[in-house]
N, C-alpha and C positions, 0 to 999 in steps of 0.2 A: 583201937578198934580192931578187932583181928579179919585178917581178910577173908575167909567164911562167911563172915559174918558181913561186913562188909560187900561182899555180892551177892549176898541172901537180899540186902537192905536196896544196890541200887536195880537188881531185878525185880523186886515188888513195886521200886519210884518209878519203874519203867514201867510195869505192867496196867500201873495205876493210870498214869500218864496216859498211854495208850487206849485204854478203857473211857479214860475222859473224850478224847479226843473222837474217838469212833462214837460215842453216844454224842458230842456236840455234830458229828456229819450225819448219822440217823433224825437229828432232827430238825438239819437242815435240808437236808434233801424227803425224807418223810421216810423209815420203815418200812410202811406195807407198799409205796410202790417199791421200793427196791425187793423185796420179797417176791412180790408179784413180779417182777421183771427176773427173777432167779425159774420163781416156778411156771415162767411162759416157754421155759428150755426144754419139757417134757424128756421122755427115757430117752430119745434118739441124740437131743444133745447135750445130755447130763453124760449120758455114753463116750461121746465125742470129746468131750472136756479131761473127763477122766483115762481116755484115751492119750490124750494129746501129755497128758502128764506122767503117765506110765512110761509111754515113751520117750520121753523128756529124761526122767530119770536112768532108763533102760542106757541111753546113749552117755550119761553119764559116765555108767557102770564101766562097759564097753569101751569106751574110749580109753580110760585109765587102763582097765585090762589089756589093751592091746600094747602099752607103755610098761606096765609090769612085766611084761612076758619079753617082750625086746630086751627088757635088762638083767632076764635072767633071776626075777622077782619070782619062786611057784607057791604058790598057795591054794586052797580051794576056792574057788568062783563063787563059792558062799560066803567065805571070808572078805573077795575083793568086795560084793554086793553090800556084806554088813559094815565093813570100815565106809566106804563109800557114802553109804546111807546116813550112818551115824555123823560122820563129818560135814552133812549135808545140812542135818539137824540140830548141830549147832554153830553152826553160820545163821543158820534161818534165826535161832531167839536168840542171837547175839548181835552187837550192834553195826556188823555189818554183815552184809548179805554174801559176797564173795569170798569174805579169807573169815577164819575164825578157828574152820574144825580141821584143820590141815593136822596139825598135830596129834589130834583123834587120831584119825585115818592113818598115819604112820606109826600109830604104838598099839595100833590092832592086827596090822600088818605084820611089824616087826615081833610079836606073842607070837606070832606061828611061822617065822623065816630067821633063817640065817644069814640071810643078805645084810649087807654094814648098813649101818642106821642113814647115814648119809646118802648110799643107794637109794633106797628108800623112798628119802622126803626128795631125789632129784627127781624121782617118778610122780611126783607130788606137783612138784616147780614145773616142770615140761607140760602136766597135764592143763593145771591153771594158766601158764602162759599160752598155752595152744586156746583154751578156751579164752583168752584175751584178744588173742588174731581174731579169732573170729567174730568175736563181740566186735571188733574197729570193722570187719567190712561191713556189717547189716549198719554201727551209726555212723562210717561216712556217709552210706547212703541216706540216710535219713537227716543230718545233717545238710545235705544238700536241699534238700526237700524244705528242712527247716528255714535254710536263711534265704528264700526265694518265695515260699507261702506266703499273703499279706493275713492268713487270718492269726500270726505266728507275734507276740508282742514284741516291746520293743526287749522287756528285761528277758524275757524264753528266748529272745534271738542273743544277747549278749551270753543267757550261759549256756548255749550253745558253742556260741564263741570262744568261751573260755572251756568247757568241757570235754568237746569233741578234740580239739589240738594238745589239751593235757593230760586227756586218757591215751591218743599215739600216741605223745613224748616219750611217755614212759614205756609204753610196750616196744615202739621202735628200739629207744635205749637199751632194754632188755633183751632184744635180737639181737641187737648187734652184740652185746657183753657175752651173751651165753654162745653164738655162733663161731663168734671169733674167740672164746675162752681166755677174756682181757681180764678177768676175776677181779673187776670192778669194785665188788660187795668186800667181798676180804681185805681188799687193800686198804679202803674204806675206814673198817674195823681195828687195822692196824696203826692205822693213821690217829685216829683216837686210841690207841691206846699209849701210842707217842706223848701225846698232848695232855690225857687224865694219867701221869706215873704210878699213881695207887693202883688202879685196876688195869694197869699193863699184862702181868700174866696171866688171871682171866679173859683178857678181851685177844689176846696173842694166839690159848686155846681157840678159842672161839672163830677167830680169822683163819686159824687150822682147819678145822672143820667145816667153816663154811668154803674153804677151798676146795675142801675134798668134793664136797656136794656141787661147786661148779663143774670142776672137771667131769661127774658122774654128767651133769646137764649137757656139760658141751659134748658128749659122747652120744646123744640125741639129734645131735644135725652130724655128728661126725660117723658112727659108726651103726646108730638105729633109724636112718633118714627115715625108711619106706616104713617103718611103724609110726612113727613122726607125721609123716604124710597121711596115713591114715587116720589116725588118733585127730589131726587137725580138719580132716573132712566129716569123721563124725559130730565135731564139734559144730564143723559147719549146718551140719542135720539138724542139731541138738537144738542150737539158738533158732534155725528157722522155723522150729515147731514154736519157739518161744515166740515167735515174730509174728506168726497167726493165729496165734491165743484169739485177739480181736477180731478177727473176721469170725472163725467159729462160733464162738460165744453171742457175738448178734445176726449173726445169721440164722443161728436157732433158736434164738429170742425173740427176735423184732426180724427178721428177714431181710437185713439191714447188710447190704455187700461194701466192705471198705476200700476202698483203690491200695494199688499197691503206694502210692505216695502215702496216704490218709496211715498207713500200717508205718511207714518207713518214719516217719513222725512221732507216731507214738511208741513205737521201741524206743527212739534213740532218746526222748525228753521222759521217759519210763526209765531208762536204764541210767540215766544223769541224775534223773531227781533221784532214786532209790538210793544211791552213792552217799546221797545228802543227807535224806530224811530217814534213811534206816535206822531209827535210834529206839524204836521199838520192841519188844520182841513181836516175831512175824511182818513188822511195818507198820504193826495194827492203827488205824487211828491215820498215822502220817502218812502211810499210799494212797490210803484211799480218799482223802484230801487233797493230795496230789494229783491224783487220777481225774478227779473233776475240772481242774483245771486244764489239764490236758485233752481229756477226749472233748471238752469242751470243744475245742480249737478243729476237730472236723466231725460239729453237730451232734455230739450225742449228749444226750440229757444228762442231770446231775444223778439220776436214780441207776440210770444206763452205768457209768462209770463205777459207782459204787457195788453195786449187784455183782459185773464182770471180776472185780478185785476178789470180795468175798469169795465166790464160788470157786475161781483157784485157787486160793487161798485154802479152802477147805479141804482138798483133794490134796495140796500141799502138804497139808498139815498130816495126813492118811501118813504121807512117807517120811515125814518126821516124827509121828507117833512109830513107826515103826524101825528107825535108824535109834532111837531112844531106848524103844524096848530092847535090841541086841546092844548097845552101849552097855546100859543097864543087868544086862545079862551077864556080861562077860566080864563083866568089874574093872571098870577105868586102874581105878587103886592095885588091884593084885594084877595088872598086864604091866601096870609102870614097875613093880616092883621084881619080875620076872624078867623084864625086858633089862633092867640094872644090873639083875643076877647074872643075866648075861653077857653083859656087857663088860665087865667087872672081869669075870672068870675067863673072855677071850683075851682081853690085856694082861 
């Protein structure tokens, strides 16, 4: 079976699974109660949710734009917007919310920039890495409250004990590797080339490209540290907007005010669960099922948890739609051929 056909079948199956799970969730909580909760937001609440998603998206764009400018990758700001939203859209509809759209971003930028592709990839790596650092800041706070909260079950506490150190470990390893320019990733690829001699040539070429990208990433800490710090602060503000999403929704829908510890608990468990359960496009079905259990820990009813998820997903899907329209308009195939042709001539 050809790869495109496999992908279509895989996405179709994933959609069916998501629809079935979402249907089961509606049956469990009652769809009328869910939409009644959404309707109780009124105009001000809807504008608050839309503003939160808009500002979050703007934070992603500006945080990356700062890094691009520091690396002297000069492209029109509208292209930065299109590339970032297109990357988000691809990540959103694939099995991983946090990764997946990066090659698309790189391709869109490379199509209108003379900068080396390794430098462009480096800006994306730095932006994603800073996003991970800002996540860790909030996750560690939430992890503390999860461990001391009597409402958290033993299974959920174990998930926190495993998930938080696991995520933190790889972020710290990345920080040490990139800041010290130890080139562990390219070294591992070269080691694989010695083990699998059949693919030694290809792995060696890949290692050389990765090493170039690692050198460029190192520049973020050595040469562009001011821009890196500014981008990190922007990422912190962006994740703060995600952190307060439950506060905004439930205040306007039910006049419920969640405490700092409750927000921390919900944020941390949501991040961990999304990494594990984002197996359908948009996390439909799986995300709602997980949030029912998470919000139950802070006294939120099942229909409120589902209403919260669907409300924000509606506005996120608008962002996804903008990204996909931009991507289809530019034509991923045409961009790939142009970038390949440019790269071939430059060599």
